[in-house]
C-alpha positions in Angstrom: -54.8 -35.3 8.0 -54.4 -34.7 4.2 -57.1 -32.3 4.4 -55.9 -30.7 7.3 -52.5 -30.2 4.7 -54.1 -29.2 2.2 -56.3 -26.3 4.1 -53.1 -24.7 5.7 -51.7 -24.2 2.1 -54.7 -22.6 1.0 -54.4 -20.5 3.9 -51.2 -19.6 3.7 -51.0 -19.1 0.2 -54.1 -16.8 0.7 -52.3 -15.2 3.5 -49.2 -14.5 1.3 -51.1 -12.9 -1.1 -52.9 -11.1 1.4 -49.8 -10.0 2.9 -48.3 -9.0 -1.0 -51.2 -6.5 -1.2 -50.3 -4.4 1.3 -46.3 -4.7 1.0 -45.5 -6.5 3.3 -43.9 -9.9 2.1 -41.8 -8.8 -1.2 -41.6 -11.9 -3.9 -38.1 -14.1 -3.8 -35.8 -13.0 -7.1 -34.4 -15.2 -9.6 -30.6 -14.2 -10.6 -30.9 -14.6 -14.2 -28.7 -14.3 -17.4 -29.9 -12.8 -20.7 -28.0 -13.0 -23.9 -27.9 -10.1 -26.1 -27.0 -11.9 -29.4 -28.3 -9.0 -31.7 -29.0 -5.4 -31.4 -32.9 -6.4 -30.9 -32.2 -8.0 -27.6 -30.5 -4.9 -25.8 -32.9 -2.8 -27.2 -35.4 -5.1 -25.1 -33.6 -4.2 -22.2 -33.8 -0.8 -23.0 -37.6 -0.5 -23.1 -37.9 -2.4 -20.4 -35.3 -0.8 -18.1 -38.7 1.1 -16.0 -39.6 -3.2 -15.3 -36.7 -5.1 -15.3 -33.8 -4.9 -12.4 -30.8 -5.0 -14.0 -28.0 -5.2 -11.4 -25.2 -6.0 -14.0 -24.3 -5.7 -18.1 -22.2 -6.4 -21.0 -23.3 -4.3 -23.7 -23.0 -6.8 -26.6 -23.1 -9.5 -24.5 -25.0 -10.5 -21.1 -27.1 -8.6 -18.7 -28.3 -10.1 -15.0 -31.1 -9.5 -13.5 -33.1 -9.9 -10.2 -36.0 -11.2 -12.0 -39.5 -11.0 -10.0 -42.3 -13.7 -11.0 -43.3 -10.7 -13.1 -40.0 -10.7 -14.9 -39.9 -14.0 -15.2 -43.0 -14.3 -17.2 -41.8 -11.3 -18.9 -38.8 -13.2 -20.6 -40.9 -16.1 -21.1 -42.6 -14.1 -23.6 -39.8 -11.8 -25.0 -38.3 -14.6 -27.5 -34.8 -13.8 -25.9 -32.9 -16.7 -24.8 -31.8 -16.8 -21.0 -31.3 -18.8 -18.3 -32.0 -18.9 -14.6 -28.4 -18.7 -12.9 -29.9 -19.0 -8.7 -33.6 -19.2 -8.4 -34.0 -17.9 -5.0 -31.2 -15.1 -4.5 -32.6 -14.4 -0.9 -32.4 -17.9 0.1 -28.9 -18.1 -1.2 -27.4 -14.9 0.5 -29.2 -15.6 3.8 -27.0 -16.1 6.8 -28.4 -19.0 7.7 -25.6 -20.5 10.7 -25.8 -17.4 12.2 -29.4 -17.5 13.5 -30.8 -13.4 13.3 -29.9 -10.6 12.3 -27.4 -10.6 10.1 -24.2 -12.4 11.0 -21.3 -10.3 11.6 -22.5 -7.4 9.2 -24.8 -5.1 11.1 -28.5 -4.1 11.1 -29.8 -0.5 11.5 -29.8 -0.9 15.3 -26.7 -2.3 15.5 -25.3 -0.5 13.0 -26.6 2.9 15.4 -24.9 1.4 18.5 -21.5 0.3 16.7 -21.0 4.5 16.4 -21.8 4.7 20.2 -19.5 2.4 20.8 -16.4 4.5 18.4 -17.3 7.6 20.5 -17.1 6.2 23.4 -13.9 4.7 22.5 -12.6 7.4 20.6 -14.2 10.9 21.6 -11.1 12.7 20.6 -11.2 12.2 17.1 -15.7 10.6 16.4 -18.5 12.6 17.4 -21.8 11.1 19.0 -23.9 10.6 15.9 -26.5 12.9 15.5 -29.7 13.5 13.3 -29.4 15.0 10.1 -33.2 14.2 9.0 -35.7 11.6 9.2 -37.0 8.5 6.5 -40.4 9.0 5.1 -41.7 6.3 8.0 -39.9 8.9 11.1 -36.5 6.6 11.3 -33.7 9.2 12.0 -30.7 9.4 9.7 -27.7 9.1 11.3 -24.0 11.1 10.6 -21.2 11.3 12.2 -18.1 13.4 11.9 -14.6 12.6 12.4 -11.3 15.2 13.2 -9.0 16.1 14.9 -11.9 18.2 16.9 -15.3 16.2 16.1 -17.4 18.4 18.0 -16.7 21.8 16.3 -17.2 22.3 12.7 -14.1 24.0 11.7 -13.2 26.1 8.8 -11.2 22.5 7.3 -12.0 20.9 3.9 -15.0 18.5 4.1 -15.7 15.3 2.5 -18.9 13.5 2.8 -19.0 9.3 2.4 -22.8 8.4 2.1 -23.7 4.7 2.3 -26.5 2.3 1.5 -29.2 4.6 -0.3 -30.2 1.4 -1.8 -31.5 -0.8 1.0 -30.0 -4.6 0.3 -26.6 -3.2 -0.6 -25.2 -4.3 2.9 -21.9 -3.9 2.7 -22.2 -0.3 1.6 -23.4 0.6 5.2 -20.6 -1.4 6.4 -18.2 -0.1 4.7 -18.9 3.7 6.3 -19.4 2.6 9.9 -15.4 0.1 9.3 -13.9 3.1 7.5 -15.0 5.6 10.5 -13.5 2.6 13.1 -10.5 1.9 11.5 -9.6 5.8 11.3 -10.2 6.6 15.0 -7.9 2.8 15.6 -4.7 4.8 13.4 -5.3 7.7 14.8 -2.3 9.1 16.4 -0.2 5.9 15.0 -0.4 6.5 11.6 1.1 9.6 10.4 -1.0 10.3 7.6 -4.2 9.9 9.1 -3.4 11.7 11.5 -2.7 14.6 9.4 -5.6 13.8 7.2 -7.8 14.1 10.9 -5.9 16.8 12.0 -7.0 19.5 8.7 -10.0 17.8 7.5 -13.5 17.3 8.3 -14.8 14.1 7.2 -18.5 12.6 7.5 -20.3 9.9 7.3 -23.6 8.8 6.3 -23.6 5.0 6.7 -27.2 4.5 6.5 -29.2 6.8 4.0 -32.2 4.6 3.7 -33.2 3.2 7.1 -37.0 2.0 6.4 -36.0 0.2 3.1 -33.2 -1.5 5.7 -35.4 -2.2 8.4 -37.7 -3.7 6.4 -34.9 -6.0 4.6 -34.6 -7.5 8.0 -38.2 -7.8 8.7 -38.8 -10.2 5.4 -35.4 -11.9 6.1 -34.2 -11.4 9.4 -31.0 -13.7 8.3 -30.0 -11.5 5.6 -30.3 -11.9 2.1 -33.2 -9.4 1.6 -33.9 -7.8 -1.7 -35.9 -4.8 -1.2 -34.2 -1.7 -2.9 -35.9 1.1 -2.2 -37.7 3.9 -0.1 -40.8 2.5 1.4 -43.5 5.1 0.1 -46.7 3.9 -0.7 -46.9 5.0 -4.4 -51.1 4.8 -3.4 -51.5 1.9 -6.1 -50.8 -1.1 -4.2 -47.2 -0.7 -4.7 -44.2 0.7 -2.8 -40.9 2.7 -2.5 -39.1 4.8 -5.0 -35.2 4.3 -5.8 -34.0 7.4 -3.9 -30.9 7.6 -6.7 -33.4 8.6 -9.2 -34.9 11.5 -6.8 -32.1 13.7 -7.0 -33.6 16.7 -8.8 -30.5 17.4 -10.9 -31.5 16.0 -14.6 -34.4 14.2 -12.9 -36.6 12.1 -15.2 -34.2 13.1 -18.1 -35.5 10.2 -20.0 -37.0 6.7 -19.5 -33.9 4.6 -19.3 -32.0 6.0 -16.9 -34.9 6.3 -14.3 -38.7 4.9 -14.5 -42.0 6.8 -14.4 -43.4 3.4 -13.7 -44.4 3.0 -9.8 -43.3 -0.9 -9.9 -40.1 -0.1 -11.0 -36.8 -0.9 -9.0 -35.8 2.7 -10.9 -38.9 4.6 -10.0 -37.6 8.3 -9.7 -40.9 8.9 -7.7 -43.9 11.5 -8.0 -41.4 14.7 -8.2 -37.6 15.7 -7.6 -37.1 15.2 -4.2 -40.1 13.8 -3.2 -38.8 11.6 -0.4 -37.8 12.8 3.3 -34.3 10.8 2.6 -33.4 12.7 -0.7 -34.3 16.1 1.1 -32.3 15.0 4.3 -29.4 14.5 1.8 -29.8 17.8 0.0 -30.0 19.7 3.0 -27.4 18.1 4.9 -25.0 18.7 2.0 -26.1 22.5 1.7 -25.2 23.2 4.9 -22.1 22.1 4.2 -18.7 23.1 2.3 -18.2 18.8 1.1 -15.1 19.1 -1.6 -14.8 15.4 -2.1 -17.2 12.9 -2.2 -18.1 9.0 -2.1 -21.6 7.6 -2.4 -21.1 4.1 -1.5 -22.8 1.3 -3.6 -22.6 -2.9 -4.7 -21.7 -4.5 -6.6 -20.0 -4.1 -9.6 -16.0 -3.7 -9.1 -16.9 0.1 -10.2 -15.4 3.2 -9.6 -18.2 5.8 -11.3 -18.3 9.7 -11.7 -20.5 12.1 -13.4 -22.5 12.6 -15.5 -24.5 9.7 -15.0 -27.6 11.0 -17.3 -25.5 11.6 -20.2 -22.2 9.9 -21.4 -20.8 13.0 -22.1 -18.1 14.8 -19.9 -18.1 17.3 -17.3 -15.9 20.0 -18.0 -14.0 18.6 -14.8 -13.3 15.5 -16.8 -9.4 15.2 -16.8 -9.7 15.8 -13.1 -12.0 13.3 -12.8 -10.2 10.3 -15.2 -7.2 11.5 -13.0 -8.3 10.8 -9.5 -10.7 7.7 -10.4 -7.1 5.8 -12.0 -5.6 6.9 -9.0 -8.3 5.2 -6.8 -8.1 2.1 -8.3 -5.0 1.7 -8.7 -4.2 -1.4 -6.2 -7.9 -2.4 -6.4 -8.4 -3.0 -10.4 -12.1 -1.6 -10.0 -12.8 -0.4 -13.6 -13.0 3.4 -13.6 -15.8 5.3 -15.5 -19.0 7.1 -16.2 -21.9 5.1 -15.8 -23.1 5.4 -19.3 -19.4 3.8 -20.1 -19.0 0.7 -17.6 -22.6 0.0 -16.2 -25.9 2.4 -17.5 -27.0 5.6 -17.4 -29.0 6.8 -14.5 -31.0 10.4 -14.0 -31.7 12.1 -11.0 -28.8 10.3 -9.7 -27.1 11.9 -6.5 -23.3 11.8 -8.1 -24.6 14.9 -10.8 -26.8 16.6 -8.2 -23.7 17.0 -5.9 -21.7 17.9 -8.6 -23.3 20.5 -10.3 -26.5 21.7 -8.3 -23.9 24.8 -7.0 -26.6 27.4 -5.9 -26.6 25.7 -2.8 -23.2 24.2 -2.3 -20.0 23.8 -3.5 -19.1 22.0 -6.6 -18.4 18.4 -5.1 -16.0 16.4 -6.9 -18.3 13.0 -6.4 -17.7 9.7 -6.9 -19.6 6.4 -6.5 -17.8 3.0 -5.3 -19.8 -0.1 -6.3 -18.1 -2.6 -4.0 -17.7 -6.4 -5.1 -17.8 -8.6 -7.7 -20.9 -10.9 -9.6 -19.6 -13.6 -6.4 -19.7 -11.1 -3.6 -23.6 -9.8 -5.0 -25.3 -7.3 -2.7 -25.2 -10.0 0.2 -21.3 -11.1 -0.1 -20.2 -14.2 2.1 -19.0 -13.3 5.6 -15.5 -14.0 4.7 -15.4 -11.3 2.1 -16.2 -8.8 4.5 -12.6 -7.5 5.5 -10.9 -8.5 1.8 -13.7 -6.3 0.2 -13.5 -3.0 3.1 -9.4 -3.4 2.5 -9.5 -2.9 -1.0 -11.9 0.1 -0.5 -9.7 1.9 2.0 -7.0 3.8 -0.4 -9.9 5.0 -2.9 -11.2 6.7 0.6 -7.9 8.4 1.8 -7.1 9.6 -1.7 -10.6 11.2 -1.4 -10.1 13.1 2.0 -6.2 14.2 0.6 -8.3 15.8 -2.5 -10.5 17.6 -0.5 -7.9 20.4 0.3 -4.0 21.4 -0.2 -2.2 17.8 -0.5 1.4 17.4 -1.9 2.9 13.7 -2.6 6.5 12.6 -3.2 6.5 9.1 -4.5 8.9 7.1 -7.6 12.6 7.6 -6.0 14.8 7.1 -8.9 18.3 7.2 -8.0 20.9 7.7 -11.0 24.4 8.3 -11.6 26.1 11.2 -13.8 25.5 8.9 -16.8 21.8 8.9 -17.4 19.5 6.1 -16.9 22.7 4.5 -15.2 22.2 3.1 -11.4 23.9 4.2 -8.9 26.5 1.4 -7.6 29.2 1.4 -4.7 31.6 4.2 -4.7 29.7 6.3 -7.2 28.2 9.2 -6.8 24.5 10.2 -8.2 20.9 12.5 -7.8 17.7 10.9 -5.9 15.0 12.5 -8.0 11.3 12.3 -6.9 7.9 13.3 -8.5 6.1 15.5 -6.1 2.3 15.7 -7.5 -0.5 17.8 -5.8 -3.8 15.7 -5.5 -5.9 18.0 -4.7 -8.8 17.9 -7.2 -9.8 22.0 -6.1 -6.0 23.6 -4.9 -2.8 25.1 -7.2 0.0 24.9 -5.1 2.8 27.8 -5.2 5.5 25.2 -4.9 7.7 24.8 -1.6 10.6 23.4 -0.5 11.4 19.3 0.4 13.3 18.1 3.3 15.2 15.1 3.0 16.9 13.1 5.7 18.2 9.4 6.6 20.5 7.0 8.8 22.0 5.2 6.6 25.6 5.0 7.0 26.4 3.8 2.9 25.5 7.1 1.3 25.8 10.8 2.1 23.6 13.6 0.5 25.4 16.9 0.3 22.2 18.7 0.6 18.9 17.8 2.2 16.6 20.4 0.9 15.2 20.5 -2.8 12.4 23.3 -4.2 9.5 22.1 -6.9 7.6 24.9 -8.9 3.5 25.9 -8.4 1.8 22.8 -9.2 -2.3 23.0 -10.5 -4.4 20.2 -9.0 -3.7 16.4 -9.5 -0.4 17.9 -11.7 2.8 16.1 -11.2 6.4 17.1 -11.7 10.2 15.6 -11.4 12.4 17.6 -9.2 15.1 17.6 -12.2 18.1 19.7 -11.6 17.2 20.5 -8.2 17.8 16.6 -7.3 19.1 15.5 -4.0 23.1 14.8 -4.6 24.7 12.0 -3.1 27.5 9.6 -2.7 27.7 6.1 -2.0 30.2 4.8 -0.1 33.1 1.9 -1.6 32.0 -0.7 0.7 28.3 -0.5 0.4 27.1 -4.0 -0.6 25.5 -4.1 -4.2 22.0 -4.4 -3.9 21.3 -2.6 -0.8 18.3 -0.2 0.1 18.6 2.6 1.4 15.8 4.6 3.5 15.4 8.4 3.6 12.4 10.3 5.0 10.9 13.2 2.7 9.2 16.0 4.5 6.6 17.8 2.8 5.9 21.3 4.4 2.3 22.1 4.0 -0.1 24.9 5.8 -1.6 22.0 7.9 1.7 20.9 9.2 4.6 18.9 7.9 4.0 15.2 6.5 6.8 12.4 5.8 7.2 10.1 3.7 9.0 6.8 4.1 11.1 6.3 0.1 13.6 3.7 -0.6 16.2 3.3 -3.0 19.0 0.5 -3.9 22.1 0.6 -4.9 23.7 -1.4 -7.6 21.8 -4.5 -8.1 20.7 -7.0 -5.6 20.8 -10.9 -6.1 18.3 -13.6 -7.4 17.0 -14.6 -4.3 14.3 -17.0 -5.9 14.9 -18.0 -9.4 11.9 -20.2 -10.5 11.6 -21.6 -14.4 8.7 -24.2 -13.8 10.7 -26.7 -15.0 11.1 -28.7 -11.4 7.3 -28.7 -11.1 5.1 -26.3 -8.5 7.0 -27.2 -5.7 7.5 -23.2 -4.8 3.9 -22.7 -5.3 0.3 -22.7 -3.7 -2.1 -23.7 -6.2 -5.9 -22.6 -6.0 -8.8 -23.3 -8.8 -7.0 -25.2 -12.1 -3.7 -23.7 -12.1 -0.9 -25.9 -13.0 2.1 -26.2 -15.2 1.9 -27.0 -18.8 3.8 -27.5 -22.1 1.4 -25.9 -24.4 3.5 -22.6 -24.0 6.9 -21.6 -22.7 9.4 -19.0 -22.4 12.2 -21.4 -21.4 12.8 -23.8 -22.2 9.2 -26.1 -22.1 7.1 -25.3 -18.8 4.9 -22.8 -17.5 2.2 -22.1 -15.2 -1.1 -21.2 -16.4 -4.6 -21.0 -15.0 -6.7 -23.5 -17.0 -4.1 -25.9 -18.4 -7.3 -27.9 -19.9 -8.4 -25.3 -22.1 -10.1 -22.0 -21.4 -11.0 -20.7 -18.1 -14.2 -20.9 -16.6 -17.2 -18.2 -16.1 -16.6 -16.1 -12.8 -13.4 -17.8 -12.2 -11.4 -16.5 -9.5 -7.8 -18.3 -8.5 -4.7 -17.7 -8.0 -0.7 -19.4 -7.7 0.8 -18.0 -4.7 4.6 -18.1 -4.4 5.2 -19.9 -0.8 6.7 -17.8 1.6 7.6 -14.4 2.2 10.2 -12.7 0.6 12.7 -9.6 1.2 12.2 -8.4 -2.3 13.3 -5.4 -3.9 12.3 -6.1 -7.5 10.6 -8.8 -9.6 10.9 -10.1 -12.8 8.7 -12.8 -15.0 7.6 -13.1 -18.8 3.9 -13.8 -19.1 1.5 -14.1 -22.5 -2.2 -14.2 -22.4 -5.4 -14.5 -23.6 -8.2 -12.7 -21.9 -11.9 -11.4 -22.9 -10.7 -7.8 -23.3 -11.7 -5.5 -20.4 -13.8 -8.1 -18.7 -11.4 -10.7 -17.9 -8.4 -9.9 -15.7 -4.9 -11.3 -14.6 -3.3 -9.8 -12.2 -0.4 -9.8 -10.3 -0.1 -8.5 -7.1 1.7 -8.6 -3.4 1.2 -8.3 0.0 3.9 -6.3 2.3 4.7 -7.5 6.0 1.1 -9.5 6.1 -1.1 -6.7 4.4 -3.7 -6.5 2.0 -3.5 -7.6 -1.7 -2.0 -4.3 -3.5 -2.4 -4.9 -7.3 1.3 -3.9 -9.2 0.0 -5.0 -12.7 -3.2 -5.8 -14.4 -4.1 -7.9 -17.5 -6.7 -8.2 -20.3 -6.9 -8.9 -24.1 -4.4 -10.6 -25.8 -0.8 -10.8 -25.7 0.3 -13.9 -28.0 4.3 -13.7 -28.1 5.3 -13.9 -24.5 6.4 -10.4 -22.8 9.2 -9.3 -19.8 7.8 -8.0 -16.9 10.1 -6.0 -14.2 8.5 -4.1 -11.2 10.0 -2.3 -8.8 9.3 -3.1 -5.1 12.0 -1.2 -3.0 9.2 1.1 -2.4 8.0 -1.3 0.0 11.7 -1.1 1.4 12.7 -4.3 1.4 10.1 -5.9 3.8 9.2 -9.5 3.4 6.7 -9.9 0.6 4.3 -12.1 -0.7 3.9 -12.5 -4.2 0.4 -14.1 -6.2 -0.8 -14.4 -9.8 -4.5 -14.2 -10.1 -7.3 -14.5 -12.7 -11.1 -13.3 -12.5 -13.3 -13.3 -14.9 -17.1 -12.7 -15.2 -19.8 -15.3 -17.4 -20.4 -15.4 -20.6 -17.1 -15.1 -22.6 -14.1 -17.2 -22.1 -10.5 -17.7 -23.2 -7.4 -19.4 -23.1 -6.1 -17.7 -19.6 -2.7 -16.6 -18.6 0.9 -17.8 -18.8 3.5 -16.9 -16.2 7.0 -18.5 -16.5 10.6 -17.5 -15.4 9.8 -15.3 -12.3 12.8 -14.1 -10.1 13.1 -12.2 -7.2 15.7 -9.8 -6.3 16.5 -8.6 -2.7 18.3 -9.4 0.0 19.6 -12.9 0.8 22.0 -12.6 3.2 20.8 -13.7 7.2 23.8 -11.6 8.9 22.1 -9.3 10.9 23.4 -5.7 11.6 24.3 -4.5 15.2 22.4 -2.4 17.3 22.9 1.6 17.2 25.3 2.5 19.2 24.1 4.6 22.3 25.9 8.6 22.2 27.9 9.3 25.3 29.2 12.7 24.9 30.1 15.4 23.9 26.2 16.3 23.8 25.5 19.9 23.8 28.3 20.4 25.6 31.4 22.4 24.6 34.5 20.9 24.0 38.0 22.1 23.0 38.9 22.5 19.3 39.2 18.8 18.9 36.6 16.9 20.4 36.1 13.2 21.7 33.0 11.5 20.5 32.1 8.6 22.7 29.9 6.2 22.0 28.5 2.8 24.8 28.9 0.0 22.6 26.8 -1.6 20.2 25.2 -5.7 20.2 25.6 -7.3 17.5 23.0 -10.7 17.1 25.6 -13.0 16.0 28.1 -11.9 18.2 30.8 -10.6 15.9 33.5 -8.1 16.6 32.5 -4.6 15.8 34.1 -1.7 15.0 32.8 1.7 14.9 32.4 4.6 12.6 31.9 8.6 13.0 30.8 11.6 11.0 30.9 15.1 12.2 29.2 17.7 9.9 28.9 21.4 10.6 25.1 21.5 9.9 21.9 19.8 11.9 20.7 17.8 8.6 24.3 16.2 8.2 24.9 16.9 5.1 28.4 19.1 5.3 31.0 16.6 6.6 33.8 18.3 8.1 35.5 14.9 9.1 35.0 11.8 9.1 36.7 7.9 10.0 35.7 4.1 9.8 37.3 0.9 11.4 37.8 2.3 15.1 38.4 -0.9 17.3 36.3 -1.4 20.2 36.8 -0.1 23.6 36.0 -1.9 27.0 32.0 -1.1 26.7 33.0 2.2 25.2 34.9 3.1 22.2 36.2 7.2 21.2 37.0 8.7 18.6 39.0 12.3 18.8 38.3 14.6 15.7 41.0 16.8 14.1 41.1 20.2 15.0 37.9 22.1 14.3 37.2 25.8 13.3 35.5 27.2 16.5 31.7 27.1 16.1 28.8 24.4 16.1 28.7 21.0 15.2 27.2 18.3 14.8 27.9 14.4 15.4 26.9 10.3 14.3 28.1 7.1 14.9 27.2 3.6 13.5 28.4 0.4 14.4 30.1 -2.4 12.2 30.3 -6.3 11.3 32.1 -7.6 8.1 29.0 -7.4 6.7 26.8 -4.9 7.7 26.6 -1.3 9.6 24.1 -0.3 11.9 21.8 3.0 11.3 23.5 6.1 12.5 23.0 7.8 15.9 21.0 10.8 15.6 22.9 13.7 14.7 23.8 15.5 18.3 25.2 18.8 18.6 28.2 19.8 20.0 30.5 23.4 20.4 34.1 23.3 19.5 35.7 26.7 21.3 33.3 29.0 22.6 30.2 29.8 20.2 26.4 30.9 20.4 24.3 31.6 17.6 27.4 31.9 15.2 26.6 31.4 11.8 27.3 28.5 10.2 29.6 28.7 6.9 28.4 30.6 4.0 25.2 31.7 5.4 25.6 35.5 5.0 24.1 38.6 6.2 20.2 37.2 7.7 20.2 36.6 11.5 19.0 34.6 14.5 18.6 36.4 17.4 17.7 34.1 20.9 16.5 37.2 23.4 16.1 35.0 26.2 18.6 32.4 26.6 17.8 30.9 29.8 14.4 30.6 30.6 11.7 28.8 32.5 8.7 29.6 30.6 10.0 30.5 26.9 11.9 32.4 25.1 11.9 34.7 22.2 13.6 34.8 18.7 14.4 37.2 16.1 14.9 36.8 12.9 16.0 38.9 10.3 15.5 38.1 6.3 17.4 39.9 3.9 14.4 39.1 1.1 11.2 37.4 0.9 11.3 33.7 0.5 11.2 30.8 2.5 11.7 30.4 6.1 12.2 27.2 8.5 12.6 27.4 12.3 13.3 24.0 14.1 13.7 23.3 18.2 16.1 20.2 18.1 17.1 18.4 21.7 20.7 17.9 22.0 20.3 14.1 20.6 18.7 15.8 17.2 15.2 15.1 17.8 13.3 17.6 16.6 10.9 19.1 19.6 8.9 21.8 18.0 8.5 23.6 14.3 8.2 27.2 15.1 7.7 28.5 11.2 8.0 26.9 7.7 6.3 29.0 5.1 7.5 32.5 3.3 8.4 35.4 5.1 8.8 38.6 3.9 11.6 40.8 4.0 12.7 42.5 7.4 12.4 41.5 11.3 10.6 39.0 12.1 9.6 37.6 16.2 8.6 34.4 17.1 8.2 33.3 20.4 8.7 29.1 21.8 6.9 28.3 25.0 9.1 25.6 25.6 6.4 23.4 24.6 6.8 20.1 21.8 4.9 19.9 18.7 2.1 17.6 21.0 1.4 20.4 23.2 3.4 18.9 26.3 6.2 20.5 28.4 9.9 20.2 27.4 11.7 19.2 30.2 14.7 21.0 31.4 17.9 21.3 29.3 19.6 22.8 26.2 18.3 23.4 23.3 19.3 24.3 19.6 17.4 26.2 17.4 17.8 25.6 14.2 16.7 28.9 11.6 17.0 27.7 7.9 16.5 30.7 5.6 16.8 29.7 1.6 20.3 28.7 1.7 21.3 30.0 4.6 21.4 28.2 8.0 21.6 29.3 11.9 21.8 28.3 15.2 21.2 29.8 18.9 20.9 28.3 22.2 18.0 27.9 24.4 18.3 27.0 28.1 15.4 25.4 29.6 15.5 25.6 33.9 11.9 24.2 35.2 
């Protein structure tokens, strides 16, 4: 029996050796940490980059290697200080409980099938998968296009996301198919994603290196395979070329950014673009006009951009820096060039995509290295969704940046006294930050349009202009800020919701923004003196008396001393809170640039977003005051987190005196009253306005307020009242006598604490008028050439000078049905046609519609009656 067992072992070893000779079964790898205690240690690593597989680096501190048996033998004779962290990386990463395949991650065939399913489910935005070329072993390299016309190559800005150059980076391919699904699922319901797919073409190549990927399926069917390269037979007993060292731009620039050794994990190939996979990607890129791109890799929590072959900057370094900083705003990744944050790479896709402009336009090319050291190349299944979510925003931003795209953000409400908040009963201005997020296009300026349903505030202008912006530039409205006033009865701390519309060549995009009137009350205050009952703690988080802001206790990640290597822990505030502001005090000692403390929030159950990060040493306590009004009073979860890498540890992070401000009231606002009359009708000069009564969640007695405006944008009040007692089933108010003309009105319901939102602006005519210029309109004109129609009508505009024009059709509830024009028109007469359809192409119902033309500061209206 012993003889048979021994013979079986010998035959097994012989079989393994034979298989290795043909490259069929690779050696398993150990994860090894090498300390860099002297310059000679780094020099040794640099000198052996053609052999060693460096998976993470911290220059001057340590590197981690995926070490083969030959690498371990080299290290044993090197004189370096090193240790084995994991003896078998493949076995640790294997999804043993899932049987064959990769668990919830997708194999090559499963990824292809997933793309097929997306086409079936979302044919309006996802193309059928198509082959862009073949791998060295003859496998198809698939791509899909996402756009509003996915089967047509339209003249729209293009974006490229390619994934899995390196075969072991399973989260790279996973991200590609998950992002396609995310966009398709949200098209039509998320306005931003809808706009982007209507105005962009996104190509996704989820698996650039199918041969290497399938090889990992063969050797490690449960996941965990460590094969990185292609499967080229190098003719000397070795296999594979690193496709991300095989692109022609600065190919073979030196032997540290790539290797000429066939056995190296960074072998650059026998000549530039030797690999069919690379040839395929080059031909695909040259056949398109990709403006921005992301080559997805794992792992290191990095966002990389050119140059890769050298640490010197590109001529577009400022744009790369700004885009990378914005891409990493929420996920906390470290941005930089490869040589600054990892190691130089020559022959990489980043540099070729950006610089090889003989065949294609300059592409602003990035590479997200998804995940950290604890995730590795084969992350735990529980990390699949969080890793995906933290990389949604960077790729949305790249879609924005590929063409014209203007954003508005950071609303700041100030009173007449600079830097003073606007309190109830005061007037002020709402300033906004306008950003041109395009990396490739300047904007000549434009007009913003603001609307609100808030009954506590009154804006006296709904339009504001902004000037020309070069790519990635920002500006505030300044003197063009929106003026408004606040009702004296408005509760202090009330959150005002506004919508700002940006008109862009591809259509309007609405931005919901928020600001706070006065000071919200504290809804939670914790000085940590009464323990941690308000918190859920992971890792070693606990209270301590070693440091405190006031009086004796604070919360820290490591009360017993320094935090550990590869720490990942959090202090999570229990519950969710309708907070508009967060204050706390902090002090910290963290390895600068490598270990981080974070303050993060999750709004309405969404992913964690980083609002502040801390690294280095801050020995004295500092105050942090974070504005959360951008989240509009949504229920917010708060946590403080600490992450560290290996090697160097320190004292950690301290938190004290945490205060949340927001709406602490439990009283709910009444429902919006239903407009009854008038709605598109003609009244006397005194109009009776009536609404159906609202309901109140607490059953409180309600009163009603009414507002009458001379413009559809509801900025010019001509009559107003509050406190009208509720009638029986409905409530009415008769206006003072109005000059003959067109008007719009709104109403709200109120209990003793809250008001409902205003009803939609609804039009009526006092006396008899049609196409009457509104007060102060001047000489421009609007003519309705067919006021009653069954199929459509022509409109004639007369411009007295070149300038901005916006023409909309509204129903009598004040809802916009169709935008007919938005942009600049020359002086003179212009004709437009409304075909009787809404913005979605649906036939509008019979009834009366108002045409609203805004030409500079002039506003005109006319009427169209549709008869079906």
